N, C-alpha and C positions, 0 to 999 in steps of 0.2 A: 700554894700554887702561884705561878707567875701571872702577870697581867695577860689578859686574853685579847688578841688582836685579830681582826678579820682582814685578810688580803682579798681583793677582787681582781681577777685577771681573766676576763671573759673568754678570750680566744687563745691565750698563751699559757698552757699548762707546763709546769716543770717536768711532767712525765713525757712530754712530746719528744719525738726524735727531731734533732735540729737539722737545718739545711733546706727545708721545704719552703713553700711559698709563705706560710704564716708562722713558721717556727724559727726563732732566732734569738736576738739579744734579750727581748722581754722575758722569754721563758727562763733564760739563765738568771736574769736579774731577780725575778720573783723567787726562784728556788734558793739562790745564794743568800739574798738578804734575809729570807725566812730562816735559813739554817743558822746564820750568824746571830740573829736575834734570839733564836731558841737557845743558843749557847749562853745567852745573857739572862735566860730565865723566862722569856715570853712564851706563852702558848699561842700558836698561830693556826688558824684555819684558812686555807687557800680555796676560795670559791672560783671554779672555772667551769665552763660549759661542757656538758657530756657530749662527746662527738663520736662515741661508739656505744652500741647497745649493751655490750658485755661488761662495760666498766661498772664496778660497784659504786654505790653511793658515796662511800667514804674509803679512802686509801690512806693507810698510815705511812707517812713519808719519813718520819723519825719519831722519837719518843715525844717530842713537843709539837710536832707539825702533822696536821691532817690535810689531805686534799679532798674537798667536797665537790662531787660532780653534780652540777645544777642542770635540771631538766628545763631547757629553753630552746624550742624548735626541734627539728628532727635530730635524732641521735646519730649523726653522721658528720663527716667533714664538710664544712660549709665555708666558702670564702669570707674572710672577716668583713669585707666591704658590704656584705648583705645581712649581717647579724643584727643590725640596730632594731629591726622589727621584732626581735625576740627578747629584747631587754625587759619589757614589762613582765613577761613570763619568768625571766631570770630573777627579777626582784621578788615576785610572788613566791617562787620556790625557795629562795634564800630566806625570806621571812618565815615561811612555814618550817624550814629546818631549824631556824633559831628558836621558834616557839616550841617545837616538839622536843628539842634538846635542852630547853630552858637555859639558853646561853645568855651571857651578858658580856658584850664586848666593850672595851674602853675606847677603842679607836678603830676606824676602818682606813685601810691604805688602798686606794684605788689606783689601778694601772691601766692607762689608755682611756680615751674619752668615753667609751661605752661603759666601762667600769665606773667611771666618775658619775655617769647618769644613774646607775644603780645605787651608788653611794649616796647621792643626793636624795633619792627616794627612801633609802634606809634611814637617813638622817631625819627626814620628815616624819617617818613612822615611829622611830625608836629614840630619836634625839641623841644619836651617836655621832660625834664629830668625825671628820675625815680629812686626810691629806691625799694629794694626788700627784703621781708621776705620769705625765702624759706620754712619754716615750717618743712621741711625734706630734706635730701640731698641724691641724687642718689647713690653716692659712699658708704655712710654709710648703706643705705638700702640694697645694693648689698652684703655688708659684712655679714649682719645678715640674709638676706633672701635667698641668693644664687640663685639657679635656680627657686625658688618660686617667685622671683621678676618678676612681669608681665609687668613692665614698659618697654617701648622700649629703645633700646640701645642709641638712640639719646639724652636721658635725660641728661646724664652726660655732653655731649658736649654743650648742651643748657645752663646748669648751669655754665659751665666754661666761656661761652661767656657772660652770664649775669653778672658774677663776674667782667669781664673786662669792660663792658659797663655801669653798674649801677653807679649812682653818689655816692651811699652809700649802704652798705649791713647791714641789721639789724639782728644781731645774737640774739637768745633768751636766751642764757646762755653761760657761759665760754666754755663748751664742744662744743657748736655750733661754737663759734669763733675759737677754736683750730682746729676743723674739716675743716673749711673754709680755714684756713691757711695751714694746712698739706696736704689736699687732693686737694685743688683748687688753691693753691698759691695766695690766696687773700692778698693784702697788708694790714698790720695791721692798718694803718691809714685810711683805707676805711671801717672798720668794727666798728659798735657801738653796744654795748650790751644793748638791751631794753627787759626786760623779759615780759612774759605774765602777766595778772592781774586777778583780781576777782572783781565782782560787790558786794560791801559790803552792798548795799541796797537790794540785792537779796539773798545773802548768809551771814548769821550772826548767832551768838550763840542762840540756843533755849533750853528750858528745855527738857531734855531727856525724862522724863516721859510723858510730853505733846505730844512730837513728836511721841512717841510709841503709845499713846492712839489714836492719829489722824490716824495712819497707822494700827491700830488694831493689834499691836505687843505685845508680852508678856513683862511684866515689869521685869520678873525674868530671862530671858535668856541673855546670852552673845551674842551680835550681831556683826558679822563681815560684812563689806560691800565692795562689788566690783561694781563699776559703770563706764560705758563707752561703747565704741564700742566693739561689739562682733566679733573680728577678732583674728586669732591665735597669732599674735605678742604681743597682750596685756597680754598674759600669764594668762588668767583666769583659765586654767587647772592647773597651778602651785598652785593656791590658793585652788582648790578642793583637790589636792593631799595633800597639807599641812594640810587641815582640817582632813584628815584621819589619820594624824600622831600626832594630839594633845593629850596631856596627861590628859586633864580635862574630864575624863570619867564620873565623878560624876556631872558635870555641864551641864545644858541644854544649847545648843549652836545652833545658826543658822548662815548660810552664806547667805546673800541676794545678788543676782546678778541682777543688774538693767541695762537694755539696750537690744538692739537687735530688729530687724524688719524682714520683709519678705525676705530681701536680705541676712540676716545672719542666716537663718534657719538651714543650714548645720552645722555651727559652734555650734549653740545652741543644736542641736541633738548630736553632738560629746561630748559636755560638760555634757549633761544629761546622756549619756551612760557611761561616765567616773565616774560620781557620783554613778551610780548604780553598776558599776564594783567594786568600792571601798567601797561599803556598807555605803555610807554617803548620799544617796539621800533624806532620811527623814530630814536631817539637811541642805539641800541646797534648797533654794527657788528662782526660776527664776521669778522675778517680771515682767519682760518685759520692754517695752519702757514707760517712764513716761513724762508727761509735765514738762517743765523746772521749773515752779513755785512749783512743788511738791518735787523737788530734795532736797531742804534744810531740809525737814523733815526726809528724809532717812539718810542724813549725820548726823543730830543731834541725830537720834535714835541709831546710831551705837556706839559701844565701840571703834572700830578701823576701819579705812578705809584702805583697802589693794589694792595696785596696783603694780604688778610685771611684767611689759612688758620686752621683750628681749632688746629693745632699745626704747628711747622716746626723740624726739627732744626737747620737753619741758614738756607738760603734765599739763593741766589746772585743772583736777579733784582733784589732791592733794591740790591745792590752795583753791578750793571750800570747801573741807573737813575741812581744817585748819581754814578757815574763820568761819565755823560753830562750831569751837572748838573741832573738832574730830582729835585725833592724827593719824598719817599716817605711815604705814609701806610700803616702796616703794623700787623698784629696785635701786641699786647704779649705775644708768646710766643717761646720758644726763641731762635734766633739772630737773629731780627728785632729783638728788644729790645736786642740787643748791637750790631748794625750800624747801626741807625737811632738817631740821637741826638735825643731828644725836644726839640722846640722849636728845634733847631739845623739838622738836616738833613732834618727832616720831623716826623711826629707818630706817636704810638702810640695805638691804640684797642683795646678788648676785642674778641676774635673773636666772630662771630655777633651783633653788635650794630649793626644797620644805622642805628639812630637816632644812635648816637655817631659812626659813620662819616660820616653825612650832615652832622652838626653840624660836624665837623672840616673837611670839604670846604668847607662854606659859609664857615667862619672863614678858611681860607687863601686862598680865591679872592677874598675881600674885600680882601686886602692884597698887591698886586703887589710892593711894596717888600720885604715879608717873604719872599715867594717867591724874589726875587732873592738875598737874603741866604742863604737856605737852599741855593740852588743853588751858590753859591760855597763855602759850608761843606761841602757834600756832596763836592765835588771834592777839597777839601783833606783831608777825612777819609779818603777812599779812598786817596789817595797816601801818607798817613801810616801807614795801618794795614792796608789790604786789597788789596795787589797780590799777584799770584802770585809775583813775585820775592821778596817778604818771606816768603810762605808757604814757598817753597823753601829760604830761608835757615834757617828754623826746622826744616824737615824734615831738612835736611842735618845739622844739629846732633844731632837725634835719631838718625838713621841711624848717624852716626859713633860716637856713644856706645855704641850697641848692638853695632855691628860690633867696636869695640875691646874691649868687655866679652866678646864671644863669643870673640875671639882669645885673650884672657887665659885663659879657661876651657880652650880647646883646648890652649894651651901647657902649662898645669898638668897636664892629663890625659895629654898625650902625652910630656911631658918634653923637648919640642923648643922652641926659641925662634925659629925662622926666621919663623914667621907673626906674630910680635909687631910687626914693622915695619908701620907704616900708610902 
């Protein structure tokens, strides 16, 4: 049997529907990294909070992956900003499951700061080392969100403690690494950059005309696409404002906005009102939440994918768009400025700058040849740097290094050498 690894992702289950307030890139990351590691022989249990009463304790995700629903707080959808109070119960239930199942994990991979808190308590109880991917950092969120940041004050202290106690910290891009060093004083040699990835069996180039036919979209319109979570920091309003500033009055144009659920109804209402106020509501289509298998058709149908968040720890949607051969205009922030290659696979613009965004859209739409070159470059860049298979290779190297180091320490402390064999 393969090595047994525990993933903790307290609010982001791979089973969740994407596009809501708390369902996005982390859900994809956890599921895809687990899948690829399972292909390499690892047995993985993903511990996530039960948010529906009807969910079984254990769901078989694949032959080598189980999702374990942890009882921590009410079995209902709760905003992640209020979940910290339930983490002691999460730890207790996870420990009970481990004991009842007589499990022995070689490593814990924590995702997000609350999962890191649980991992630290698991380490204290069972002496299991852990790595952490924060996915977002409290210091950086506070800078951009200010008083709108609803996470508790303890978040930053928990992150600082996790930086000290983790065997290794996985940064998703150079900006993430720099923020860990500058704001958390993380040792450089304790950080490894492993980016997010994209599933190229799920997202791949498709004929634009075919994609538009399947979605019943016009073949003659210029189509801009915004896809993701409908929350203010994603800057969807910036794209709507930019649409009102475009100079192509003679061209038929549509902005498709994919995403949103019952939890984001207020944001969707705000965006619809903005479109009406700017007299572009006829050119903005709120598509709503779509099944994951449908998303590739939206990416392929678009002339440009646009994502201009205020900040973005990484951002998986630009990778998905590029994998489908769609050039990306993104904010020059966080992981986007790492994944999107300026002038080659798309363009970068300042966040919250609708004038700059409109100018870039105007410039790119004037040059179909340039867009075709960007499309080809985008696919090549994804296959070279950003597949989940490549992510899993790097992750496996990290895991084996830590597991090997842990076994050496165990052998020294116990005076026995049996567990030194890998």
